[in-house]
Every structure is written in C-alpha cells, then in structure tokens.
C-alpha positions in Angstrom: 9.5 -19.6 7.9 8.0 -19.1 4.7 5.7 -16.5 6.3 8.7 -14.5 7.5 10.2 -14.4 4.1 6.9 -13.3 2.5 6.8 -10.5 5.0 10.3 -9.3 4.6 9.8 -9.4 0.7 6.6 -7.5 1.0 8.0 -4.8 3.2 11.2 -4.8 1.0 8.9 -4.2 -2.1 6.9 -1.4 -0.3 10.2 0.5 0.8 11.6 0.1 -2.7 8.4 1.6 -4.3 8.9 4.5 -1.8 12.3 5.0 -2.5 12.0 4.9 -6.3 9.0 7.4 -6.0 10.8 9.6 -3.9 14.1 9.6 -5.9 12.3 10.0 -9.4 10.3 12.9 -8.0 13.3 14.4 -6.5 15.1 14.3 -10.0 12.3 15.0 -12.5 9.5 16.7 -10.4 7.0 15.1 -12.5 3.5 14.9 -10.8 2.9 11.6 -12.8 5.0 9.6 -10.3 1.8 10.1 -7.7 0.0 7.8 -10.2 2.7 5.2 -10.3 3.0 5.2 -6.5 -0.9 4.7 -6.2 -0.9 1.8 -8.7 2.1 -0.1 -7.5 0.9 0.2 -3.7 -2.6 -0.9 -4.8 -1.2 -3.8 -6.5 0.7 -5.1 -3.3 -1.8 -4.2 -0.8 -4.7 -5.4 -2.8 -7.7 -5.7 -1.9 -7.6 -3.5 1.1 -5.7 -1.0 -0.9 -8.8 -0.3 -3.0 -10.0 1.7 0.1 -7.2 4.0 0.0 -7.7 4.6 -3.7 -11.5 5.0 -3.3 -10.7 7.7 -0.5 -8.4 9.4 -2.8 -10.8 9.3 -5.8 -13.5 10.5 -3.5 -11.5 13.5 -2.1 -10.5 14.4 -5.8 -13.8 13.8 -7.7 -16.4 14.1 -5.1 -15.1 16.8 -2.9 -12.9 18.7 -5.2 -9.9 18.7 -2.7 -6.8 19.7 -4.5 -3.3 19.0 -3.2 0.1 19.6 -4.3 2.2 16.8 -4.9 5.0 16.8 -2.5 7.2 14.6 -0.4 4.9 14.8 2.4 1.8 13.8 0.3 3.8 10.8 -1.4 4.9 9.7 2.1 1.2 9.9 3.7 -0.3 8.0 0.6 2.5 5.3 0.8 1.8 5.2 4.6 -1.8 4.7 4.1 -1.2 1.7 1.6 1.5 0.3 3.6 -0.8 0.2 6.9 -3.7 -1.3 5.2 -1.6 -3.8 3.2 0.5 -4.8 6.2 -2.4 -5.3 8.5 -4.3 -7.4 5.8 -1.4 -9.7 4.6 0.6 -9.9 7.8 -2.0 -9.7 10.5 -5.5 -10.6 9.4 -4.8 -13.3 7.0 -2.6 -15.1 9.2 -5.1 -14.9 12.0 -7.9 -16.3 9.9 -5.6 -19.2 8.8 -4.7 -20.0 12.4 -8.4 -19.9 13.3 -9.4 -22.3 10.4 -6.7 -24.7 11.4 -7.6 -24.6 14.8 -11.2 -25.6 14.0 -9.9 -28.6 11.9 -10.6 -27.0 8.5 -7.8 -27.6 5.9 -6.0 -24.5 4.5 
C-alpha cells in the first residue's frame, strides 16, 4: 500500500512539473524554464536522472548541438527523465528489495 502511494505521489509530482513548465513557457516564453525543468526532474529521478543531464550537457558542450526551446523539446526531455526515474524507483528498486528479502537479508 505504501509503495502505491509513493508511486502515485512520484507520478503526480512529475506531471505537475511538466504542467507548470509548459504553462509557464506558454505564458512567458522564457528559455530559463528549461533549466527549471531539468533541475526539478533531476531531483526526483536522482541518481538515474544524472544520465539525462550528462547527455544534455554533452550535446551542448561536447558536440555543440543547438536546439530551440519548444514544447516538443520540453516534453522530450521530461519523458527521458520520467522514464529513467520511473524505471529506477518503481521497477528496479522494488525488484532489488524483493530479491534481498527472498534471500533472507533484512531491508
């Protein structure tokens, strides 16, 4: 039951971050919202979210890839963070906990 509540809370938080980001971008058109999105999603998807942050940094600094901040780019970055965070917190961690409990190690 606790895991379901945590899962719903995590997903709701991620969706709220996406909603606020898109709503703010729609009203203000400020490119700084991209930084806000990446920081907030990095926090809730930590440590797996660091992989997305590293890829974004490498594209920007290492390969000099430029991109226009748009709804599509915001959603794509959000999806990348969401998928990694969801896999980490709601699939991998419960699997490891179940395996540890099965082998008699306390969690």
